[in-house]
PQR file of N, CA, C, O and H, with PARSE charges and radii, in Angstrom:
ATOM      1  N   UNK A   1     -49.875  12.304  91.038 -0.4000 1.5000
ATOM      2  CA  UNK A   1     -48.642  11.903  90.352 -0.0000 2.0000
ATOM      3  C   UNK A   1     -48.967  10.858  89.285  0.5500 1.7000
ATOM      4  O   UNK A   1     -49.537   9.804  89.566 -0.5500 1.4000
ATOM      5  N   UNK A   2     -48.590  11.184  88.073 -0.4000 1.5000
ATOM      6  CA  UNK A   2     -48.845  10.269  86.961 -0.0000 2.0000
ATOM      7  C   UNK A   2     -47.684   9.297  86.802  0.5500 1.7000
ATOM      8  O   UNK A   2     -46.519   9.696  86.789 -0.5500 1.4000
ATOM      9  H   UNK A   2     -48.126  12.040  87.845  0.4000 1.0000
ATOM     10  N   UNK A   3     -48.017   8.027  86.681 -0.4000 1.5000
ATOM     11  CA  UNK A   3     -46.992   7.015  86.459 -0.0000 2.0000
ATOM     12  C   UNK A   3     -47.057   6.580  84.997  0.5500 1.7000
ATOM     13  O   UNK A   3     -48.130   6.239  84.499 -0.5500 1.4000
ATOM     14  H   UNK A   3     -48.963   7.703  86.691  0.4000 1.0000
ATOM     15  N   UNK A   4     -45.919   6.588  84.311 -0.4000 1.5000
ATOM     16  CA  UNK A   4     -45.888   6.149  82.911 -0.0000 2.0000
ATOM     17  C   UNK A   4     -46.460   4.747  82.754  0.5500 1.7000
ATOM     18  O   UNK A   4     -46.235   3.872  83.590 -0.5500 1.4000
ATOM     19  H   UNK A   4     -45.047   6.865  84.715  0.4000 1.0000
ATOM     20  N   UNK A   5     -47.199   4.550  81.676 -0.4000 1.5000
ATOM     21  CA  UNK A   5     -47.859   3.262  81.438 -0.0000 2.0000
ATOM     22  C   UNK A   5     -46.867   2.110  81.385  0.5500 1.7000
ATOM     23  O   UNK A   5     -47.159   1.004  81.841 -0.5500 1.4000
ATOM     24  H   UNK A   5     -47.382   5.261  80.997  0.4000 1.0000
ATOM     25  N   UNK A   6     -45.699   2.376  80.828 -0.4000 1.5000
ATOM     26  CA  UNK A   6     -44.688   1.330  80.709 -0.0000 2.0000
ATOM     27  C   UNK A   6     -44.240   0.862  82.090  0.5500 1.7000
ATOM     28  O   UNK A   6     -44.058  -0.334  82.321 -0.5500 1.4000
ATOM     29  H   UNK A   6     -45.462   3.274  80.457  0.4000 1.0000
ATOM     30  N   UNK A   7     -44.065   1.813  83.003 -0.4000 1.5000
ATOM     31  CA  UNK A   7     -43.666   1.456  84.363 -0.0000 2.0000
ATOM     32  C   UNK A   7     -44.758   0.652  85.049  0.5500 1.7000
ATOM     33  O   UNK A   7     -44.474  -0.301  85.775 -0.5500 1.4000
ATOM     34  H   UNK A   7     -44.213   2.784  82.816  0.4000 1.0000
ATOM     35  N   UNK A   8     -46.001   1.034  84.818 -0.4000 1.5000
ATOM     36  CA  UNK A   8     -47.120   0.288  85.392 -0.0000 2.0000
ATOM     37  C   UNK A   8     -47.129  -1.145  84.897  0.5500 1.7000
ATOM     38  O   UNK A   8     -47.353  -2.082  85.664 -0.5500 1.4000
ATOM     39  H   UNK A   8     -46.232   1.808  84.228  0.4000 1.0000
ATOM     40  N   UNK A   9     -46.883  -1.304  83.608 -0.4000 1.5000
ATOM     41  CA  UNK A   9     -46.881  -2.637  83.013 -0.0000 2.0000
ATOM     42  C   UNK A   9     -45.755  -3.481  83.589  0.5500 1.7000
ATOM     43  O   UNK A   9     -45.965  -4.635  83.963 -0.5500 1.4000
ATOM     44  H   UNK A   9     -46.701  -0.543  82.985  0.4000 1.0000
ATOM     45  N   UNK A  10     -44.563  -2.904  83.658 -0.4000 1.5000
ATOM     46  CA  UNK A  10     -43.406  -3.606  84.220 -0.0000 2.0000
ATOM     47  C   UNK A  10     -43.663  -3.949  85.684  0.5500 1.7000
ATOM     48  O   UNK A  10     -43.373  -5.054  86.142 -0.5500 1.4000
ATOM     49  H   UNK A  10     -44.393  -1.966  83.354  0.4000 1.0000
ATOM     50  N   UNK A  11     -44.216  -2.972  86.407 -0.4000 1.5000
ATOM     51  CA  UNK A  11     -44.529  -3.143  87.819 -0.0000 2.0000
ATOM     52  C   UNK A  11     -45.472  -4.321  88.030  0.5500 1.7000
ATOM     53  O   UNK A  11     -45.250  -5.170  88.894 -0.5500 1.4000
ATOM     54  H   UNK A  11     -44.452  -2.074  86.035  0.4000 1.0000
ATOM     55  N   UNK A  12     -46.533  -4.355  87.218 -0.4000 1.5000
ATOM     56  CA  UNK A  12     -47.533  -5.418  87.355 -0.0000 2.0000
ATOM     57  C   UNK A  12     -46.944  -6.775  86.997  0.5500 1.7000
ATOM     58  O   UNK A  12     -47.144  -7.754  87.716 -0.5500 1.4000
ATOM     59  H   UNK A  12     -46.713  -3.666  86.516  0.4000 1.0000
ATOM     60  N   UNK A  13     -46.218  -6.829  85.886 -0.4000 1.5000
ATOM     61  CA  UNK A  13     -45.614  -8.086  85.446 -0.0000 2.0000
ATOM     62  C   UNK A  13     -44.592  -8.584  86.465  0.5500 1.7000
ATOM     63  O   UNK A  13     -44.513  -9.778  86.754 -0.5500 1.4000
ATOM     64  H   UNK A  13     -46.056  -6.034  85.303  0.4000 1.0000
ATOM     65  N   UNK A  14     -43.809  -7.644  87.005 -0.4000 1.5000
ATOM     66  CA  UNK A  14     -42.794  -7.992  87.997 -0.0000 2.0000
ATOM     67  C   UNK A  14     -43.420  -8.664  89.207  0.5500 1.7000
ATOM     68  O   UNK A  14     -42.974  -9.727  89.638 -0.5500 1.4000
ATOM     69  H   UNK A  14     -43.873  -6.674  86.770  0.4000 1.0000
ATOM     70  N   UNK A  15     -44.460  -8.036  89.755 -0.4000 1.5000
ATOM     71  CA  UNK A  15     -45.102  -8.598  90.936 -0.0000 2.0000
ATOM     72  C   UNK A  15     -45.897  -9.857  90.603  0.5500 1.7000
ATOM     73  O   UNK A  15     -46.018 -10.761  91.430 -0.5500 1.4000
ATOM     74  H   UNK A  15     -44.822  -7.173  89.405  0.4000 1.0000
ATOM     75  N   UNK A  16     -46.434  -9.907  89.392 -0.4000 1.5000
ATOM     76  CA  UNK A  16     -47.171 -11.093  88.973 -0.0000 2.0000
ATOM     77  C   UNK A  16     -46.238 -12.290  88.931  0.5500 1.7000
ATOM     78  O   UNK A  16     -46.603 -13.384  89.362 -0.5500 1.4000
ATOM     79  H   UNK A  16     -46.335  -9.172  88.721  0.4000 1.0000
ATOM     80  N   UNK A  17     -45.032 -12.085  88.412 -0.4000 1.5000
ATOM     81  CA  UNK A  17     -44.044 -13.159  88.343 -0.0000 2.0000
ATOM     82  C   UNK A  17     -43.479 -13.480  89.718  0.5500 1.7000
ATOM     83  O   UNK A  17     -43.261 -14.644  90.055 -0.5500 1.4000
ATOM     84  H   UNK A  17     -44.736 -11.197  88.062  0.4000 1.0000
ATOM     85  N   UNK A  18     -43.244 -12.438  90.510 -0.4000 1.5000
ATOM     86  CA  UNK A  18     -42.583 -12.599  91.795 -0.0000 2.0000
ATOM     87  C   UNK A  18     -43.488 -13.300  92.808  0.5500 1.7000
ATOM     88  O   UNK A  18     -43.035 -14.137  93.588 -0.5500 1.4000
ATOM     89  H   UNK A  18     -43.421 -11.492  90.236  0.4000 1.0000
ATOM     90  N   UNK A  19     -44.763 -12.946  92.782 -0.4000 1.5000
ATOM     91  CA  UNK A  19     -45.682 -13.443  93.805 -0.0000 2.0000
ATOM     92  C   UNK A  19     -46.783 -14.331  93.241  0.5500 1.7000
ATOM     93  O   UNK A  19     -47.813 -14.541  93.883 -0.5500 1.4000
ATOM     94  H   UNK A  19     -45.131 -12.266  92.148  0.4000 1.0000
ATOM     95  N   UNK A  20     -46.559 -14.852  92.033 -0.4000 1.5000
ATOM     96  CA  UNK A  20     -47.637 -15.566  91.343 -0.0000 2.0000
ATOM     97  C   UNK A  20     -48.177 -16.736  92.166  0.5500 1.7000
ATOM     98  O   UNK A  20     -49.358 -17.075  92.077 -0.5500 1.4000
ATOM     99  H   UNK A  20     -45.723 -14.681  91.511  0.4000 1.0000
ATOM    100  N   UNK A  21     -47.311 -17.344  92.959 -0.4000 1.5000
ATOM    101  CA  UNK A  21     -47.740 -18.513  93.733 -0.0000 2.0000
ATOM    102  C   UNK A  21     -47.956 -18.181  95.210  0.5500 1.7000
ATOM    103  O   UNK A  21     -48.143 -19.076  96.033 -0.5500 1.4000
ATOM    104  H   UNK A  21     -46.352 -17.069  93.031  0.4000 1.0000
ATOM    105  N   UNK A  22     -47.930 -16.896  95.534 -0.4000 1.5000
ATOM    106  CA  UNK A  22     -48.047 -16.500  96.935 -0.0000 2.0000
ATOM    107  C   UNK A  22     -49.326 -15.706  97.157  0.5500 1.7000
ATOM    108  O   UNK A  22     -49.726 -14.892  96.325 -0.5500 1.4000
ATOM    109  H   UNK A  22     -47.778 -16.169  94.865  0.4000 1.0000
ATOM    110  N   UNK A  23     -49.953 -15.961  98.294 -0.4000 1.5000
ATOM    111  CA  UNK A  23     -51.224 -15.302  98.595 -0.0000 2.0000
ATOM    112  C   UNK A  23     -51.066 -13.792  98.668  0.5500 1.7000
ATOM    113  O   UNK A  23     -51.947 -13.045  98.242 -0.5500 1.4000
ATOM    114  H   UNK A  23     -49.627 -16.622  98.969  0.4000 1.0000
ATOM    115  N   UNK A  24     -49.930 -13.345  99.214 -0.4000 1.5000
ATOM    116  CA  UNK A  24     -49.698 -11.905  99.334 -0.0000 2.0000
ATOM    117  C   UNK A  24     -49.675 -11.250  97.959  0.5500 1.7000
ATOM    118  O   UNK A  24     -50.109 -10.110  97.796 -0.5500 1.4000
ATOM    119  H   UNK A  24     -49.215 -13.951  99.560  0.4000 1.0000
ATOM    120  N   UNK A  25     -49.169 -11.977  96.981 -0.4000 1.5000
ATOM    121  CA  UNK A  25     -49.124 -11.453  95.620 -0.0000 2.0000
ATOM    122  C   UNK A  25     -50.518 -11.297  95.038  0.5500 1.7000
ATOM    123  O   UNK A  25     -50.824 -10.297  94.388 -0.5500 1.4000
ATOM    124  H   UNK A  25     -48.816 -12.904  97.113  0.4000 1.0000
ATOM    125  N   UNK A  26     -51.359 -12.296  95.276 -0.4000 1.5000
ATOM    126  CA  UNK A  26     -52.724 -12.228  94.776 -0.0000 2.0000
ATOM    127  C   UNK A  26     -53.477 -11.079  95.435  0.5500 1.7000
ATOM    128  O   UNK A  26     -54.220 -10.350  94.779 -0.5500 1.4000
ATOM    129  H   UNK A  26     -51.110 -13.108  95.803  0.4000 1.0000
ATOM    130  N   UNK A  27     -53.276 -10.928  96.739 -0.4000 1.5000
ATOM    131  CA  UNK A  27     -53.923  -9.832  97.457 -0.0000 2.0000
ATOM    132  C   UNK A  27     -53.441  -8.489  96.945  0.5500 1.7000
ATOM    133  O   UNK A  27     -54.224  -7.563  96.736 -0.5500 1.4000
ATOM    134  H   UNK A  27     -52.672 -11.521  97.272  0.4000 1.0000
ATOM    135  N   UNK A  28     -52.118  -8.404  96.746 -0.4000 1.5000
ATOM    136  CA  UNK A  28     -51.516  -7.151  96.299 -0.0000 2.0000
ATOM    137  C   UNK A  28     -52.030  -6.762  94.917  0.5500 1.7000
ATOM    138  O   UNK A  28     -52.454  -5.629  94.692 -0.5500 1.4000
ATOM    139  H   UNK A  28     -51.482  -9.156  96.916  0.4000 1.0000
ATOM    140  N   UNK A  29     -51.982  -7.722  93.997 -0.4000 1.5000
ATOM    141  CA  UNK A  29     -52.444  -7.451  92.634 -0.0000 2.0000
ATOM    142  C   UNK A  29     -53.930  -7.123  92.614  0.5500 1.7000
ATOM    143  O   UNK A  29     -54.374  -6.264  91.853 -0.5500 1.4000
ATOM    144  H   UNK A  29     -51.637  -8.642  94.179  0.4000 1.0000
ATOM    145  N   UNK A  30     -54.691  -7.808  93.451 -0.4000 1.5000
ATOM    146  CA  UNK A  30     -56.125  -7.554  93.516 -0.0000 2.0000
ATOM    147  C   UNK A  30     -56.384  -6.124  93.995  0.5500 1.7000
ATOM    148  O   UNK A  30     -57.269  -5.434  93.491 -0.5500 1.4000
ATOM    149  H   UNK A  30     -54.331  -8.506  94.070  0.4000 1.0000
ATOM    150  N   UNK A  31     -55.599  -5.704  94.969 -0.4000 1.5000
ATOM    151  CA  UNK A  31     -55.725  -4.348  95.492 -0.0000 2.0000
ATOM    152  C   UNK A  31     -55.337  -3.319  94.443  0.5500 1.7000
ATOM    153  O   UNK A  31     -56.033  -2.323  94.241 -0.5500 1.4000
ATOM    154  H   UNK A  31     -54.879  -6.265  95.378  0.4000 1.0000
ATOM    155  N   UNK A  32     -54.212  -3.575  93.778 -0.4000 1.5000
ATOM    156  CA  UNK A  32     -53.716  -2.633  92.772 -0.0000 2.0000
ATOM    157  C   UNK A  32     -54.668  -2.535  91.584  0.5500 1.7000
ATOM    158  O   UNK A  32     -54.996  -1.441  91.126 -0.5500 1.4000
ATOM    159  H   UNK A  32     -53.648  -4.384  93.943  0.4000 1.0000
ATOM    160  N   UNK A  33     -55.106  -3.690  91.095 -0.4000 1.5000
ATOM    161  CA  UNK A  33     -55.945  -3.698  89.896 -0.0000 2.0000
ATOM    162  C   UNK A  33     -57.378  -3.283  90.197  0.5500 1.7000
ATOM    163  O   UNK A  33     -58.146  -2.999  89.277 -0.5500 1.4000
ATOM    164  H   UNK A  33     -54.839  -4.579  91.468  0.4000 1.0000
ATOM    165  N   UNK A  34     -57.748  -3.246  91.477 -0.4000 1.5000
ATOM    166  CA  UNK A  34     -59.103  -2.833  91.827 -0.0000 2.0000
ATOM    167  C   UNK A  34     -59.224  -1.314  91.870  0.5500 1.7000
ATOM    168  O   UNK A  34     -60.329  -0.770  91.849 -0.5500 1.4000
ATOM    169  H   UNK A  34     -57.125  -3.477  92.224  0.4000 1.0000
ATOM    170  N   UNK A  35     -58.078  -0.634  91.930 -0.4000 1.5000
ATOM    171  CA  UNK A  35     -58.090   0.828  91.899 -0.0000 2.0000
ATOM    172  C   UNK A  35     -58.286   1.298  90.468  0.5500 1.7000
ATOM    173  O   UNK A  35     -57.686   0.753  89.541 -0.5500 1.4000
ATOM    174  H   UNK A  35     -57.181  -1.076  91.946  0.4000 1.0000
ATOM    175  N   UNK A  36     -59.116   2.298  90.292 -0.4000 1.5000
ATOM    176  CA  UNK A  36     -59.432   2.779  88.948 -0.0000 2.0000
ATOM    177  C   UNK A  36     -58.542   3.937  88.518  0.5500 1.7000
ATOM    178  O   UNK A  36     -58.672   4.431  87.398 -0.5500 1.4000
ATOM    179  H   UNK A  36     -59.603   2.740  91.045  0.4000 1.0000
ATOM    180  N   UNK A  37     -57.634   4.382  89.397 -0.4000 1.5000
ATOM    181  CA  UNK A  37     -56.883   5.603  89.094 -0.0000 2.0000
ATOM    182  C   UNK A  37     -55.973   5.449  87.889  0.5500 1.7000
ATOM    183  O   UNK A  37     -55.635   6.442  87.245 -0.5500 1.4000
ATOM    184  H   UNK A  37     -57.529   3.982  90.308  0.4000 1.0000
ATOM    185  N   UNK A  38     -55.563   4.209  87.566 -0.4000 1.5000
ATOM    186  CA  UNK A  38     -54.657   4.028  86.430 -0.0000 2.0000
ATOM    187  C   UNK A  38     -55.350   3.452  85.207  0.5500 1.7000
ATOM    188  O   UNK A  38     -54.844   3.566  84.091 -0.5500 1.4000
ATOM    189  H   UNK A  38     -55.837   3.402  88.090  0.4000 1.0000
ATOM    190  N   UNK A  39     -56.506   2.836  85.412 -0.4000 1.5000
ATOM    191  CA  UNK A  39     -57.193   2.182  84.298 -0.0000 2.0000
ATOM    192  C   UNK A  39     -57.587   3.127  83.148  0.5500 1.7000
ATOM    193  O   UNK A  39     -57.339   2.799  81.988 -0.5500 1.4000
ATOM    194  H   UNK A  39     -56.918   2.744  86.319  0.4000 1.0000
ATOM    195  N   UNK A  40     -58.192   4.287  83.438 -0.4000 1.5000
ATOM    196  CA  UNK A  40     -58.619   5.170  82.346 -0.0000 2.0000
ATOM    197  C   UNK A  40     -57.454   5.624  81.469  0.5500 1.7000
ATOM    198  O   UNK A  40     -57.632   5.882  80.278 -0.5500 1.4000
ATOM    199  H   UNK A  40     -58.394   4.554  84.380  0.4000 1.0000
ATOM    200  N   UNK A  41     -56.277   5.720  82.053 -0.4000 1.5000
ATOM    201  CA  UNK A  41     -55.114   6.213  81.323 -0.0000 2.0000
ATOM    202  C   UNK A  41     -54.252   5.078  80.790  0.5500 1.7000
ATOM    203  O   UNK A  41     -53.235   5.317  80.141 -0.5500 1.4000
ATOM    204  H   UNK A  41     -56.132   5.510  83.020  0.4000 1.0000
ATOM    205  N   UNK A  42     -54.653   3.860  81.061 -0.4000 1.5000
ATOM    206  CA  UNK A  42     -53.825   2.732  80.647 -0.0000 2.0000
ATOM    207  C   UNK A  42     -54.163   2.347  79.212  0.5500 1.7000
ATOM    208  O   UNK A  42     -55.050   1.531  78.959 -0.5500 1.4000
ATOM    209  H   UNK A  42     -55.479   3.665  81.589  0.4000 1.0000
ATOM    210  N   UNK A  43     -53.432   2.957  78.278 -0.4000 1.5000
ATOM    211  CA  UNK A  43     -53.616   2.629  76.870 -0.0000 2.0000
ATOM    212  C   UNK A  43     -52.293   2.151  76.313  0.5500 1.7000
ATOM    213  O   UNK A  43     -51.314   2.898  76.325 -0.5500 1.4000
ATOM    214  H   UNK A  43     -52.712   3.620  78.484  0.4000 1.0000
ATOM    215  N   UNK A  44     -52.239   0.920  75.824 -0.4000 1.5000
ATOM    216  CA  UNK A  44     -50.993   0.357  75.308 -0.0000 2.0000
ATOM    217  C   UNK A  44     -50.414   1.207  74.183  0.5500 1.7000
ATOM    218  O   UNK A  44     -51.117   1.601  73.253 -0.5500 1.4000
ATOM    219  H   UNK A  44     -53.034   0.313  75.814  0.4000 1.0000
ATOM    220  N   UNK A  45     -49.125   1.478  74.291 -0.4000 1.5000
ATOM    221  CA  UNK A  45     -48.447   2.251  73.253 -0.0000 2.0000
ATOM    222  C   UNK A  45     -47.923   1.289  72.194  0.5500 1.7000
ATOM    223  O   UNK A  45     -47.170   0.362  72.489 -0.5500 1.4000
ATOM    224  H   UNK A  45     -48.554   1.159  75.046  0.4000 1.0000
ATOM    225  N   UNK A  46     -48.336   1.530  70.966 -0.4000 1.5000
ATOM    226  CA  UNK A  46     -47.917   0.631  69.887 -0.0000 2.0000
ATOM    227  C   UNK A  46     -46.963   1.331  68.940  0.5500 1.7000
ATOM    228  O   UNK A  46     -46.505   0.729  67.968 -0.5500 1.4000
ATOM    229  H   UNK A  46     -48.948   2.283  70.726  0.4000 1.0000
TER
END
């Protein structure tokens, strides 16, 4: 299942803001950003 890049960006920013000061947030973001499944397709739309 492909997730639109915009949703990924919003998703990441949302959790970054929501959990920025919480350990669970750091763990979550670390887990999400450590997966390569979205990185190759993550190209900013200008």
